[in-house]
Structure formats: C-alpha cells, structure tokens
BATI-970860 format. One record per atom (N, C-alpha, C): y, z, x. Coordinates in Angstrom, 1 decimal. Atoms other than C-alpha are relative to their C-alpha. Layout:
N
[[Y,Z,X]]
...
END
This chain:
71
[[-1.2,0.0,0.8]]
[[0.0,0.0,0.0]]
[[1.3,0.0,0.9]]
[[-1.1,0.1,-0.9]]
[[3.1,-1.2,1.9]]
[[1.2,1.0,-0.4]]
[[-1.1,-0.9,0.4]]
[[5.6,0.9,-0.2]]
[[-0.3,1.4,0.5]]
[[0.4,-1.3,-0.4]]
[[3.7,4.1,0.7]]
[[0.2,0.2,1.5]]
[[-0.3,0.0,-1.5]]
[[3.8,3.3,4.4]]
[[1.4,0.1,0.3]]
[[-1.5,0.0,-0.2]]
[[7.5,2.6,4.2]]
[[0.6,1.4,-0.4]]
[[-0.5,-1.4,0.5]]
[[8.1,5.9,2.3]]
[[-0.3,1.0,1.1]]
[[0.4,-1.0,-1.0]]
[[6.2,7.8,5.0]]
[[0.9,-0.2,1.3]]
[[-0.8,0.2,-1.2]]
[[8.2,6.2,7.8]]
[[1.4,0.5,-0.3]]
[[-1.3,-0.5,0.4]]
[[11.5,6.9,6.0]]
[[0.1,1.5,0.0]]
[[0.0,-1.5,0.1]]
[[10.5,10.5,5.3]]
[[-0.1,0.6,1.4]]
[[0.1,-0.5,-1.3]]
[[9.5,11.0,8.9]]
[[1.3,-0.1,0.8]]
[[-1.3,0.2,-0.7]]
[[12.8,9.6,10.3]]
[[1.0,1.0,-0.6]]
[[-1.0,-0.9,0.6]]
[[14.8,11.7,7.8]]
[[-0.3,1.4,0.5]]
[[0.4,-1.3,-0.4]]
[[12.9,14.8,8.8]]
[[0.5,0.2,1.5]]
[[-0.4,-0.1,-1.4]]
[[13.5,14.1,12.5]]
[[1.6,0.2,0.1]]
[[-1.4,-0.1,0.0]]
[[17.2,13.6,11.8]]
[[0.5,1.3,-0.4]]
[[-0.3,-1.3,0.4]]
[[17.4,16.8,9.9]]
[[-0.2,1.1,1.1]]
[[0.3,-1.1,-1.0]]
[[15.8,18.9,12.6]]
[[0.8,-0.2,1.3]]
[[-1.0,0.2,-1.1]]
[[18.0,17.3,15.3]]
[[1.3,0.6,-0.4]]
[[-1.2,-0.6,0.5]]
[[21.0,18.2,13.2]]
[[-0.1,1.5,0.0]]
[[0.2,-1.4,0.1]]
[[19.6,21.7,12.7]]
[[0.1,0.6,1.4]]
[[-0.1,-0.5,-1.4]]
[[19.1,22.2,16.5]]
[[1.4,0.0,0.5]]
[[-1.4,0.0,-0.4]]
[[22.7,21.3,17.1]]
[[0.8,1.0,-0.8]]
[[-0.8,-0.9,0.8]]
[[24.0,23.3,14.2]]
[[-0.2,1.5,0.2]]
[[0.3,-1.4,-0.1]]
[[22.3,26.6,15.1]]
[[0.1,0.4,1.5]]
[[-0.2,-0.4,-1.4]]
[[22.9,26.5,18.9]]
[[1.4,0.1,0.3]]
[[-1.3,-0.3,-0.3]]
[[26.0,27.3,20.8]]
[[1.1,-1.0,-0.4]]
[[-1.2,0.8,0.4]]
[[28.3,24.3,20.3]]
[[0.1,-0.2,-1.5]]
[[0.0,0.3,1.4]]
[[27.3,23.7,16.7]]
[[0.4,1.2,-0.9]]
[[-0.2,-1.2,0.8]]
[[27.6,27.3,15.5]]
[[1.4,0.6,0.2]]
[[-1.2,-0.6,-0.4]]
[[30.9,28.1,17.1]]
[[1.1,0.0,-1.2]]
[[-0.9,-0.1,1.1]]
[[33.1,27.2,14.1]]
[[-0.4,0.9,-1.1]]
[[0.5,-0.9,1.1]]
[[30.9,29.3,11.8]]
[[-0.3,1.4,0.5]]
[[0.4,-1.3,-0.6]]
[[30.5,32.3,14.1]]
[[1.0,1.1,-0.4]]
[[-0.8,-1.1,0.4]]
[[32.4,34.8,12.0]]
[[-0.8,1.0,-0.8]]
[[0.7,-1.0,0.7]]
[[31.4,38.0,10.4]]
[[0.4,-0.1,-1.5]]
[[-0.4,0.1,1.4]]
[[33.5,37.6,7.3]]
[[0.3,-1.4,-0.3]]
[[0.4,-0.7,1.2]]
[[33.2,36.4,4.6]]
[[-1.5,0.3,-0.1]]
[[1.4,-0.3,0.3]]
[[30.0,38.0,3.4]]
[[-0.5,-0.9,-1.1]]
[[0.7,0.8,1.0]]
[[27.6,35.8,1.5]]
[[-1.3,0.7,-0.4]]
[[1.1,-0.8,0.5]]
[[25.1,37.7,-0.6]]
[[-0.3,1.2,0.8]]
[[0.2,-1.2,-0.8]]
[[25.7,40.7,1.5]]
[[-0.3,-0.1,1.5]]
[[0.2,0.2,-1.4]]
[[25.1,39.2,4.9]]
[[1.2,-0.8,0.6]]
[[-1.2,0.7,-0.6]]
[[27.7,38.0,7.4]]
[[-0.2,-1.5,0.0]]
[[0.0,1.4,0.1]]
[[28.6,34.3,7.3]]
[[-0.9,-0.7,1.0]]
[[0.8,0.7,-1.0]]
[[26.9,33.3,10.5]]
[[-1.5,0.2,-0.3]]
[[1.5,-0.2,0.4]]
[[23.5,34.8,9.3]]
[[-0.3,-0.9,-1.2]]
[[0.2,0.8,1.1]]
[[23.9,33.0,6.0]]
[[-0.1,-1.5,0.4]]
[[0.1,1.3,-0.6]]
[[24.5,29.8,8.1]]
[[-1.4,-0.3,0.5]]
[[1.4,0.1,-0.5]]
[[21.2,30.3,9.8]]
[[-1.0,-0.1,-1.1]]
[[0.9,-0.1,1.1]]
[[19.5,31.2,6.6]]
[[-0.1,-1.4,-0.8]]
[[-0.1,1.2,0.7]]
[[20.7,28.0,4.9]]
[[-0.8,-1.1,0.7]]
[[0.8,0.9,-0.8]]
[[19.2,25.9,7.7]]
[[-1.5,0.2,-0.1]]
[[1.4,-0.3,0.1]]
[[15.9,27.7,7.5]]
[[-0.5,-0.4,-1.3]]
[[0.5,0.4,1.3]]
[[15.6,27.2,3.8]]
[[0.0,-1.5,-0.1]]
[[0.1,1.4,0.0]]
[[16.5,23.6,4.3]]
[[-1.2,-0.6,0.7]]
[[1.2,0.5,-0.7]]
[[13.7,23.2,6.8]]
[[-1.2,0.2,-0.9]]
[[1.2,-0.2,0.9]]
[[11.3,24.7,4.2]]
[[0.0,-1.1,-1.0]]
[[0.0,1.1,1.0]]
[[12.4,22.1,1.7]]
[[-0.4,-1.4,0.7]]
[[0.4,1.2,-0.7]]
[[12.0,19.3,4.3]]
[[-1.5,0.0,0.2]]
[[1.4,-0.1,-0.2]]
[[8.5,20.5,5.1]]
[[-0.8,-0.2,-1.3]]
[[0.6,0.1,1.3]]
[[7.6,20.7,1.4]]
[[0.0,-1.5,-0.4]]
[[-0.1,1.4,0.3]]
[[8.8,17.1,1.0]]
[[-0.9,-0.8,0.8]]
[[1.0,0.7,-0.9]]
[[6.8,15.9,4.0]]
[[-1.4,0.2,-0.5]]
[[1.4,-0.3,0.5]]
[[3.7,17.6,2.6]]
[[-0.3,-0.8,-1.2]]
[[0.3,0.8,1.2]]
[[4.1,15.9,-0.7]]
[[-0.1,-1.5,0.3]]
[[0.1,1.4,-0.3]]
[[4.7,12.5,0.8]]
[[-1.4,-0.3,0.8]]
[[1.1,0.3,-0.8]]
[[1.8,12.7,3.3]]
[[-1.4,0.5,-0.6]]
[[1.3,-0.5,0.5]]
[[-0.8,14.5,1.1]]
[[-0.6,-1.0,-1.1]]
[[0.5,0.9,1.0]]
[[-1.1,11.7,-1.5]]
[[-0.6,-1.2,0.7]]
END
C-alpha cells in the first residue's frame, strides 16, 4: 500500500523534527528566554511547565507513531 508507506515516512520525519526542536528548546540556548520562576502555571514555575509541555508533547508523538506503525 503506497499511501501507508508514505504516511510512515512523513510520520517519522515529523517525529525527528519534533525531537530535534525539543532538544534545542530544553537545553541552554533554547530555554534561556523561558528561564523564569514567575509566572506560576498550575502551581509550578514557568521553566518547569516549559519542560513538562515538551515531555507531554513527546508522549503524544510516540502515541501517534505507535498508531501509524502498529497497523
């Protein structure tokens, strides 16, 4: 099925792009603009919420990859 193969290729490339962006966003140069304690988001400092959002995003990416590759 050529469409399935194409979908897998696109999903893989999108996941790679997300994880490269995540690596930049949570390391020194990428996190610098967001490295503040205030405001608090759901009771945690902003920088921790920044990391948490990227981690939850990676969970969603892995779930999407699982769905694409399991069928």
